[in-house]
C-alpha positions in Angstrom: 0.1 0.4 0.1 1.1 3.1 -0.8 1.0 5.0 2.7 2.1 8.6 3.1 3.0 8.5 6.9 3.3 12.2 7.2 0.2 13.2 5.4 -1.5 10.5 8.1 0.1 11.8 11.0 -1.2 15.5 10.3 -4.9 14.5 9.4 -4.8 12.9 12.8 -2.8 15.4 14.9 -0.1 12.5 15.9 3.5 11.3 14.7 2.7 7.8 12.7 5.3 5.1 12.6 4.6 2.5 9.9 5.2 -0.7 10.1 5.4 -3.2 7.0 6.1 -6.7 9.1 4.4 -5.9 12.3 3.4 -9.5 13.0 6.5 -11.1 12.5 9.9 -9.4 12.8 8.4 -6.2 14.2 5.8 -7.7 16.6 8.0 -6.1 19.4 6.2 -2.6 18.8 2.9 -4.5 19.0 3.8 -6.0 22.5 5.0 -2.6 23.7 1.6 -1.0 22.7 -0.4 -3.0 24.3 1.4 -2.6 27.5 0.5 0.7 27.7 -2.9 2.2 28.9 -3.8 3.9 25.5 -6.0 2.3 23.1 -4.2 0.5 20.4 -5.8 0.3 16.8 -4.2 -2.0 14.4 -4.9 -1.7 10.8 -4.5 -5.1 9.9 -7.7 -7.2 9.8 -5.7 -10.1 7.9 -3.7 -11.3 11.1 -6.5 -10.3 13.6 -6.7 -13.8 15.1 -2.6 -13.7 15.4 -2.9 -10.2 17.0 -5.1 -11.5 19.6 -3.3 -14.4 20.5 -0.1 -12.3 20.9 -1.8 -9.7 23.1 -3.2 -12.5 25.1 0.4 -14.1 25.4 2.4 -10.8 26.5 2.8 -10.3 29.9 1.0 -6.9 31.4 -1.4 -6.2 28.2 -3.9 -3.9 29.2 -4.8 -1.8 26.4 -8.0 -2.0 24.3 -7.3 -3.2 20.8 -9.2 -2.6 17.7 -9.0 -3.5 14.2 -9.6 -1.3 11.2 -9.3 -2.4 7.2 -7.6 0.4 5.2 -6.1 -2.3 2.6 -9.2 -3.6 1.0 -11.0 -0.4 1.3 -8.5 1.8 0.1 -4.8 1.0 0.3 -5.6 -1.9 -2.9 -7.1 0.5 -5.6 -5.9 1.8 -8.7 -5.8 5.4 -7.2 -4.6 4.4 -3.7 -2.1 7.0 -4.0 -5.3 9.7 -3.6 -6.9 7.4 -0.5 -4.9 9.2 2.1 -7.5 11.4 3.3 -10.0 8.5 3.5 -7.1 6.2 5.1 -7.5 9.2 8.1 -10.6 9.1 8.2 -11.2 5.3 8.7 -8.2 5.6 11.5 -9.4 8.5 13.1 -13.0 6.7 13.4 -11.4 3.4 14.5 -9.8 5.4 17.8 -13.5 6.7 18.6 -14.5 5.1 22.3 -16.7 1.9 22.2 -20.5 2.8 22.2 -22.0 2.1 26.0 -23.4 -1.5 26.2 -26.6 -2.2 25.8 -29.3 -4.6 27.3 -29.2 -8.1 26.1 -31.6 -11.1 25.6 -31.1 -14.0 27.1 -31.8 -17.5 25.7 -31.3 -20.9 27.4 -31.1 -24.3 25.4 -30.7 -27.5 26.8 -30.2 -29.4 23.4 -33.7 -30.7 22.4 -34.0 -30.7 18.8 -36.9 -31.7 16.7 -35.9 -32.7 13.2 -38.7 -32.6 10.6 -38.4 -34.3 7.4 -38.5 -37.4 5.4 -37.6 -40.2 7.8 -34.4 -41.7 6.0 -33.2 -37.8 6.1 -34.0 -37.0 9.6 -32.6 -40.4 11.1 -29.4 -39.6 8.7 -29.0 -36.1 10.5 -29.8 -37.6 13.9 -27.1 -39.6 13.7 -24.7 -36.8 13.3 -25.9 -34.9 15.7 -26.9 -37.4 19.0 -24.0 -37.6 20.7 -24.5 -33.8 21.7 -28.2 -33.2 21.1 -31.2 -34.9 22.6 -32.8 -35.7 19.1 -36.5 -36.2 18.2 -37.5 -37.0 15.1 -41.1 -35.6 13.2 -41.7 -37.7 9.9 -43.1 -36.7 6.8 -42.9 -39.6 4.9 -40.5 -42.1 4.0 -38.1 -40.4 2.1 -36.1 -42.4 -0.9 -34.9 -45.0 1.4 -36.9 -45.4 4.0 -36.7 -45.9 7.6 -34.0 -47.7 9.5 -35.1 -51.2 10.9 -33.6 -50.0 14.4 -35.5 -47.5 15.9 -32.7 -45.0 17.2 -35.0 -41.8 18.1 -38.1 -40.9 19.4 -40.7 -40.4 16.4 -43.8 -39.0 15.6 -45.7 -38.0 12.8 -49.3 -37.0 11.8 -50.5 -33.2 10.7 -48.1 -30.9 11.7 -49.8 -27.7 12.9 -48.9 -24.5 14.6 -45.0 -23.8 15.0 -44.5 -20.8 17.3 -41.1 -19.6 19.5 -37.6 -19.2 19.3 -34.4 -20.7 20.4 -34.9 -22.3 24.0 -38.9 -21.9 24.0 -40.2 -23.8 20.6 -43.9 -24.7 20.9 -44.8 -27.6 18.3 -48.5 -29.0 18.0 -49.6 -31.8 15.7 -52.5 -34.1 15.3 -52.1 -37.9 15.1 -54.5 -39.1 13.0 -52.9 -42.3 11.7 -53.9 -46.0 12.5 -50.3 -46.7 13.3 -49.0 -45.5 16.9 -45.2 -44.8 16.3 -44.7 -45.2 19.9 -46.0 -48.4 19.5 -44.6 -50.0 16.6 -41.7 -52.2 16.3 -41.2 -52.0 13.0 -41.2 -55.7 12.2 -42.4 -55.1 9.0 -45.0 -57.5 9.5 -48.0 -54.9 8.3 -46.1 -54.0 5.3 -46.0 -57.9 4.3 -49.6 -58.4 5.2 -50.8 -55.5 3.0 -52.0 -56.3 -0.3 -52.4 -53.0 -1.1 -49.2 -51.0 -0.5 -50.7 -48.9 1.9 -48.2 -49.0 4.6 -44.7 -47.3 3.6 -42.0 -47.5 5.1 -42.1 -44.4 7.3 -44.6 -47.0 9.2 -47.3 -44.8 8.6 -50.9 -45.6 6.7 -51.6 -44.3 3.5 -55.4 -43.6 3.5 -55.5 -43.2 0.1 -54.4 -46.7 -1.1 -56.1 -48.2 2.1 -59.0 -50.4 1.3 -60.2 -51.4 4.4 -58.9 -55.3 4.6 -57.7 -54.7 7.6 -54.9 -57.2 7.3 -51.9 -55.2 8.5 -54.0 -54.9 12.0 -54.4 -58.9 11.9 -50.9 -59.2 11.5 -49.9 -56.6 14.5 -51.7 -58.7 17.1 -48.7 -58.8 19.3 -47.5 -54.8 19.5 -50.9 -54.0 19.2 -49.5 -51.1 17.2 -52.5 -50.5 14.4 -56.0 -49.2 15.6 -58.1 -48.0 12.9 -61.1 -47.0 15.2 -58.4 -44.4 17.4 -59.6 -41.3 17.0 -57.2 -38.2 16.1 -55.6 -37.0 19.3 -53.8 -33.3 19.2 -50.3 -32.9 21.1 -48.4 -29.9 22.2 -44.7 -30.3 23.4 -41.6 -27.8 23.8 -38.2 -27.8 21.8 -35.1 -26.0 22.2 -34.2 -26.2 18.4 -36.1 -26.9 14.8 -34.0 -28.6 12.2 -36.1 -28.7 8.8 -35.6 -31.1 6.2 -39.0 -30.8 4.3 -39.5 -29.5 0.9 -41.4 -26.4 2.2 -40.3 -24.7 5.1 -41.8 -24.4 8.8 -41.1 -20.6 8.7 -41.9 -18.6 5.6 -41.1 -15.4 6.8 -37.8 -13.8 5.5 -35.9 -13.9 8.8 -36.8 -16.7 10.8 -36.4 -17.3 14.7 -32.9 -18.0 16.2 -32.6 -21.9 17.0 -34.3 -22.7 13.3 -32.3 -23.8 10.8 -33.3 -25.4 7.2 -31.0 -27.6 6.0 -31.5 -28.7 2.1 -27.9 -28.4 0.7 -26.2 -31.1 2.9 -23.8 -28.1 3.9 -22.4 -29.7 7.2 -22.1 -25.9 8.3 -25.6 -26.3 9.1 -24.7 -29.2 11.5 -21.8 -27.7 12.9 -23.6 -24.7 13.9 -26.6 -27.0 15.6 -23.9 -28.9 17.8 -22.8 -25.7 19.4 -26.3 -24.8 20.3 -26.4 -26.1 23.9 -25.9 -23.4 26.9 -26.7 -19.8 27.6 -26.9 -17.5 25.0 -27.0 -13.6 24.6 -27.6 -11.0 21.6 -28.3 -7.6 21.9 -31.6 -5.6 22.4 -31.3 -3.8 19.1 -34.5 -1.4 19.8 -35.7 1.3 22.6 -39.3 2.1 22.3 -40.8 5.3 23.4 -45.2 4.7 23.8 -45.7 8.2 24.4 -44.3 9.0 21.1 -45.9 5.9 19.4 -48.6 7.1 16.5 -49.7 3.5 15.9 -53.2 3.7 17.4 -55.5 6.2 19.4 -59.0 5.7 20.8 -59.4 2.4 18.5 -58.3 3.8 15.7 -54.7 2.8 13.8 -52.7 5.6 12.7 -49.2 4.3 11.4 -48.6 0.7 11.5 -45.4 1.2 9.1 -43.1 -1.0 11.9 -45.8 -3.9 11.9 -45.6 -4.0 7.7 -41.9 -3.9 7.6 -40.9 -6.6 9.9 -39.6 -9.2 8.1 -39.2 -11.5 11.5 -43.0 -10.9 12.7 -41.3 -9.2 15.6 -43.9 -6.2 15.8 -47.6 -6.7 16.5 -50.2 -4.0 17.3 -51.9 -3.7 20.4 -54.6 -1.4 19.7 -56.4 -1.9 22.9 -53.3 -0.8 25.0 -52.4 2.4 21.9 -49.3 1.1 21.4 -47.4 -1.9 19.3 -45.7 -4.7 21.0 -42.3 -5.8 19.9 -40.6 -9.3 20.7 -36.8 -9.0 21.5 -36.9 -12.5 21.4 -37.7 -13.2 17.5 -35.9 -9.4 16.9 -33.0 -9.8 14.6 -31.7 -6.6 14.5 -32.3 -5.4 11.0 -33.4 -1.8 12.5 -36.1 -1.5 9.7 -38.4 -0.6 12.1 -36.7 2.4 13.5 -35.7 3.4 9.8 -39.2 3.9 9.0 -40.6 5.2 12.3 -42.3 8.9 11.3 -42.0 9.6 15.3 -38.8 8.3 16.6 -40.7 6.0 19.1 -38.7 3.3 17.9 -35.2 4.1 17.9 -32.5 1.7 17.2 -30.1 1.2 20.0 -26.8 -1.4 18.6 -25.1 1.3 18.2 -27.5 4.4 19.4 -28.0 7.2 17.3 -25.3 9.7 19.1 -22.8 7.2 18.4 -23.7 6.5 15.1 -23.5 10.3 14.0 -20.3 10.6 16.3 -19.1 7.5 13.8 -19.8 9.8 10.7 -19.1 13.0 11.6 -15.2 12.0 12.6 -15.1 10.2 9.1 -15.9 13.0 7.3 -14.6 16.2 9.1 -11.3 13.8 9.0 -11.5 13.2 5.3 -12.4 17.0 4.5 -9.8 18.6 6.7 -6.7 15.8 5.4 -8.0 17.5 2.0 -10.1 15.0 1.2 -13.2 16.3 -1.5 -16.6 15.0 -2.8 -17.0 12.3 -0.4 -19.3 9.6 -0.8 -20.6 7.2 2.1 -20.4 3.3 1.4 -23.1 2.1 4.0 -22.8 -1.6 3.8 -24.3 -4.8 5.8 -20.6 -6.3 7.8 -21.9 -10.1 6.5 -22.0 -10.2 2.4 -21.5 -6.1 2.2 -18.1 -6.3 3.9 -17.2 -9.5 2.4 -18.3 -7.9 -1.2 -16.1 -5.1 -0.4 -13.1 -6.9 0.6 -13.2 -9.0 -2.4 -13.3 -5.8 -4.5 -10.0 -4.7 -2.7 -8.2 -8.1 -3.9 -9.7 -8.3 -6.9 -7.8 -4.7 -7.8 -4.5 -5.4 -5.9 -4.5 -8.6 -8.7 -5.1 -5.8 -11.8 -8.6 -7.1 -12.5 -11.0 -4.2 -11.1 -10.2 -0.9 -9.9 -10.9 -1.0 -6.5 -13.0 0.9 -3.9 -12.3 5.1 -5.1 -10.7 7.0 -3.1 -13.7 9.4 -2.2 -15.9 6.3 -1.4 -15.7 5.3 2.3 -17.1 1.9 3.4 -19.2 2.0 7.0 -20.1 -1.2 8.3 -23.3 -1.6 9.7 -24.8 -4.6 11.7 -27.7 -4.2 9.2 -27.9 -1.4 5.8 -31.8 -0.6 7.3 -31.2 0.6 10.5 -30.4 4.2 9.2 -32.5 6.4 8.1 -33.2 10.4 6.9 -32.1 11.4 10.2 -28.8 10.1 9.8 -28.4 10.1 5.7 -29.5 13.9 6.1 -27.2 14.6 8.6 -24.4 12.9 6.7 -25.1 15.2 4.1 -25.1 18.2 6.4 -21.6 17.3 7.8 -19.7 17.1 4.0 -20.8 13.9 2.2 -21.9 14.6 -1.3 -23.4 11.5 -1.3 -24.6 8.1 0.8 -25.0 5.2 -0.6 -26.9 2.1 1.0 -25.1 -1.4 -0.7 -27.9 -4.5 -0.5 -27.0 -7.6 -0.9 -29.3 -10.7 -1.2 -29.6 -10.0 2.6 -32.2 -7.9 2.4 -35.8 -8.7 2.8 -38.2 -7.2 -0.2 -39.9 -5.0 2.0 -36.7 -3.5 3.8 -36.0 -2.3 -0.1 -39.3 -0.8 -0.9 -39.2 1.1 3.1 -35.3 2.2 2.1 -36.6 3.8 -1.3 -39.7 5.3 0.0 -37.4 6.8 3.0 -34.8 8.1 0.3 -37.6 9.6 -2.1 -38.6 11.9 1.0 -35.3 12.8 1.9 -33.9 13.6 -1.7 -37.2 15.7 -2.2 -35.8 17.8 0.6 -32.7 18.2 -0.6 -33.5 18.9 -4.0 -36.3 20.9 -3.2 -34.1 23.3 -0.8 -31.8 23.9 -4.2 -29.1 21.1 -3.7 -28.9 20.0 -7.1 -28.4 16.2 -8.3 -28.9 12.7 -6.6 -27.6 12.5 -3.0 -29.2 9.6 -1.7 -28.7 6.4 -3.5 -30.3 2.6 -2.9 -27.8 -0.1 -5.0 -27.7 -3.5 -5.3 -24.3 -5.5 -5.9 -24.7 -9.4 -7.0 -20.8 -9.8 -7.6 -17.9 -7.9 -7.3 -17.9 -6.5 -10.9 -21.1 -5.0 -10.6 -20.2 -3.3 -7.3 -16.7 -2.6 -9.2 -18.8 -0.6 -12.2 -21.7 0.8 -9.9 -18.8 2.7 -7.5 -17.0 4.2 -10.5 -20.4 5.9 -11.6 -21.3 7.0 -8.3 -17.6 8.3 -8.0 -18.1 10.1 -11.1 -21.0 12.4 -9.7 -20.8 15.9 -7.7 -24.1 16.5 -6.5 -24.5 20.1 -4.8 -23.5 19.8 -1.0 -24.0 22.7 1.4 -20.5 25.0 1.4 -20.0 24.8 5.2 -20.2 21.5 7.0 -22.0 21.0 9.9 -21.0 20.6 13.5 -23.9 19.4 15.5 -24.1 16.1 17.3 -26.6 13.7 16.8 -29.4 13.7 19.1 -30.9 10.6 20.8 -34.5 11.6 19.5 -34.7 11.1 16.1 -37.1 14.2 15.3 -34.9 16.6 17.1 -32.1 15.2 14.8 -34.1 16.0 11.4 -34.6 19.3 13.0 -31.0 19.9 13.6 -29.8 18.7 10.0 -32.7 20.7 8.2 -31.6 23.6 10.4 -28.1 23.6 8.7 -29.1 22.4 5.2 -31.9 25.2 5.3 -29.4 27.8 6.4 -27.0 26.9 3.8 -29.0 26.2 1.0 -28.9 27.8 -2.5 -31.3 30.7 -2.2 -34.1 31.7 -3.3 -36.2 29.2 -0.9 -39.5 28.1 -1.5 -42.2 28.6 1.0 -42.9 24.9 1.2 -41.7 21.8 -0.7 -43.9 19.4 -1.5 -43.1 15.8 0.1 -43.7 12.6 -1.9 -47.3 11.1 -0.8 -48.4 7.8 0.6 -50.2 6.0 3.2 -50.3 7.5 6.6 -47.1 6.2 8.4 -45.7 5.4 5.8 -44.9 8.2 3.8 -43.6 11.9 4.4 -42.8 12.6 8.2 -43.8 15.9 7.7 -46.9 17.8 6.5 -49.6 20.1 7.3 -53.2 19.9 7.9 -56.5 21.4 6.1 -59.6 21.2 8.4 -62.4 22.1 6.7 -63.7 25.1 8.7 -67.5 24.6 7.2 -67.6 21.4 8.8 -65.2 21.2 12.0 -67.1 21.6 14.8 -64.2 21.9 17.0 -65.2 18.9 19.0 -61.4 18.3 20.0 -61.6 14.9 19.0 -58.4 15.2 17.0 -56.3 17.0 20.1 -57.3 14.0 22.0 -55.8 11.3 19.2 -52.9 13.6 18.1 -49.8 11.4 19.4 -47.2 14.2 18.7 -48.7 17.0 19.8 -49.3 18.8 16.7 -52.9 19.6 17.1 -53.9 21.9 19.9 -56.6 23.3 21.7 -56.9 26.5 23.6 -58.3 26.7 27.4 -59.3 30.2 26.6 -61.4 30.2 23.6 -62.8 27.6 21.0 -59.7 27.5 18.8 -58.1 24.9 17.2 -54.4 25.5 16.6 -51.6 23.5 14.5 -47.6 23.1 15.1 -46.4 21.9 12.2 -43.2 21.0 13.8 -44.6 18.1 15.4 -46.9 16.5 12.9 -45.7 13.3 11.7 -48.3 12.7 9.5 -49.7 9.4 11.2 -53.2 10.1 10.5 -55.0 10.0 13.4 -56.7 13.0 13.3 -58.3 12.1 9.8 -59.4 8.9 11.1 -60.7 10.3 14.4 -62.6 13.2 13.2 -66.5 12.3 13.0 -66.9 14.9 10.6 -64.4 14.1 8.1 -63.0 17.2 8.1 -59.4 17.2 8.1 -57.0 16.2 5.4 -53.0 15.4 5.5 -50.8 17.8 3.1 -47.4 16.1 2.9 -45.1 19.2 2.6 -42.0 20.6 4.3 -43.2 23.8 5.1 -39.9 26.5 5.0 -41.3 29.7 6.4 -41.0 31.0 10.5 -44.8 30.1 11.0 -43.5 26.0 10.6 -42.3 26.2 14.0 -45.4 28.4 15.4 -48.9 27.3 16.6 -51.5 28.7 14.2 -55.0 28.7 14.1 -56.6 26.5 11.6 -60.1 26.9 12.9 -62.0 28.7 15.4 -65.5 30.3 16.4 -67.7 31.8 18.8 -68.2 30.2 22.1 -71.8 29.3 23.1 -73.0 30.7 26.1 -75.2 29.3 28.8 -79.1 29.8 28.4 -79.1 30.0 32.0 -75.8 31.6 33.7 -74.4 32.7 30.4 -71.5 30.7 30.9 -69.5 29.6 27.7 -69.1 26.0 28.0 -69.0 25.0 23.9 -69.2 26.3 20.7 -72.1 28.0 18.4 -71.7 25.4 15.6 -71.3 22.0 18.3 -74.5 23.0 20.3 -76.4 24.1 16.8 -75.1 20.6 15.6 -76.4 18.6 18.6 -79.4 20.4 18.9 -80.6 19.7 15.5 -79.6 16.0 15.3 -81.4 15.6 18.1 -84.5 17.8 17.9 -86.3 14.7 16.6 -85.7 12.1 19.3 -88.5 11.3 21.9 -86.4 12.1 24.4 -85.4 15.4 23.3 -88.4 17.2 23.6 -89.8 20.6 25.0 -87.4 21.3 28.4 -85.3 18.4 27.8 -83.9 20.0 24.6 -83.5 23.3 25.5 -81.1 21.7 28.4 -79.0 21.1 25.8 -78.1 24.4 25.4 -76.9 24.6 29.2 -73.6 23.9 30.7 -73.5 20.9 33.0 -74.2 22.9 36.3 -77.3 24.3 35.4 -78.4 21.1 33.1 -78.5 19.6 36.8 -80.1 22.3 38.4 -82.9 22.8 35.5 -83.1 18.7 36.2 -83.9 18.8 39.6 -85.8 22.5 39.6 -88.4 20.6 37.3 -88.6 17.5 39.2 -89.3 19.6 42.4 -91.9 21.7 40.5 -93.9 18.1 39.3 -94.2 17.1 43.0 -95.4 20.3 44.2 -98.2 20.6 42.0 -99.1 16.8 43.0 -99.3 17.7 46.2 
């Protein structure tokens, strides 16, 4: 790699010494470093295991060690000589402190494994696993060879019902409706020999389509008594820690199946090797935080935003309208973060890492890159699994002269999952100085993730273009192989969209809406003039479209009942305790649509837009009317329009005639007084 120590040291603010054979002849320098108190960053991931072993064997080693790849990401490229700003940025980000630990989710597995599939393959797989796992088989036919003569594992069969749960807590239900009871069957094959119709298979179950009720099989099974045609179907339920699925159709069809569920159809031994290690106690991060008070899912029995429920590929999120919230099962959550990306209010936030930590990383990368002389920075967001492998493979191909490699102005950023970053951090990255943000997808992402990411990008791009920043800043790109990735990166690196002249310095806030506001304030302040009054945003379903917008209130039909105020989860709609007014604070609106669905008069319409005038941050009156005064005490207690509408609707009702109709025009106190006064007058008259 053509590394310039002086340039890198100047960018990082310290003097650097380069080690070209650190893991071999210069290992003493590494041992000396890990004995110190300062963090150690090793810019070599190839020998990560060796460095770990060397550090563990070094007496007095206390320094934390982190690794960063600057070779495939920058040093191995045709324009590596211009990649010093990027390499400095990667080194600077590697020096950042580790994010605070997050809560964990615990699984416990005792090794109870259920293998589902044809009996011959299930027995074959069980034989490879039963030395460490407690194996039970669920037979789905005999398979090509049929079951073994010796019954080695507990075996059940029947109609498979519901399969739910996760690692250590799978619930399996099935209905045993076959005349042959596998618990009693000794596999003596007498029934197979006796059946002239070939209705008994080598899975030792009866095929009802072939059986003609000769009952010769039952007569041959007098000793074991396993065959009984009069036995009624019986439903069973049992718990398992692990499931190995060998069937033609998967038990779990969702894109992200639960942990502890393994599908084995290609005879790859890696699956079985992973299963063998699945005994004990396991932990994973709790990937999300949820704040119900910010949630725009439901109010008063009406559903507004359900974007998180729709996009979750693990079916970990469900609707709880009764309690005005959503429920997230942390055991099923796989940490993709797509729910937090599409959440308009910030009720769901990603915690691995949290937004402030991710924001600090992006700001460090871009500020170091710029201070080292880098220009036109492109952030390449990719997964740390398939995406990382693709980027590293591109670097190796470039070293062999078969590809260009990662361009000098493209900065790779590995994420746990590509769907975990959304518009708040994309726009912040542009404000920090990135000219483009590219999300690289592979075969890992569920189809709904791609739709959700593209919809969010369309919204963020509409903001940038509406502010006058020319070009396309946000890209969703898919690459299946190295050559496709190489071509796409070359095309993107050549584009230079318009960006702010001054880089932002704000820190990313823990709240999504606050981060959006900070990014917008900077982008608006440095936008090419003149600014429009408002930017029209892409329309979509409530909760799945623009997170910005206003409301249009029909003053003729609105009765100022204030149902919308009680339904609004974000405090965008407000009443006035002094006078009948409906006010609206556009900055708070998340376009969930709960106000529109709650309004009994259908008087509210959503207006997706980004208002750029100071009015956006002010509470403005969208409807008002004269107060209605009690006809008895003259105290204001409602609106003229609401009382008139109520009187008009109830005038023909039998219970609201005469004095009863007049009481509708009284405040609550006077209504009670009038009722008692009328009753007393009636009693005196009778006396």
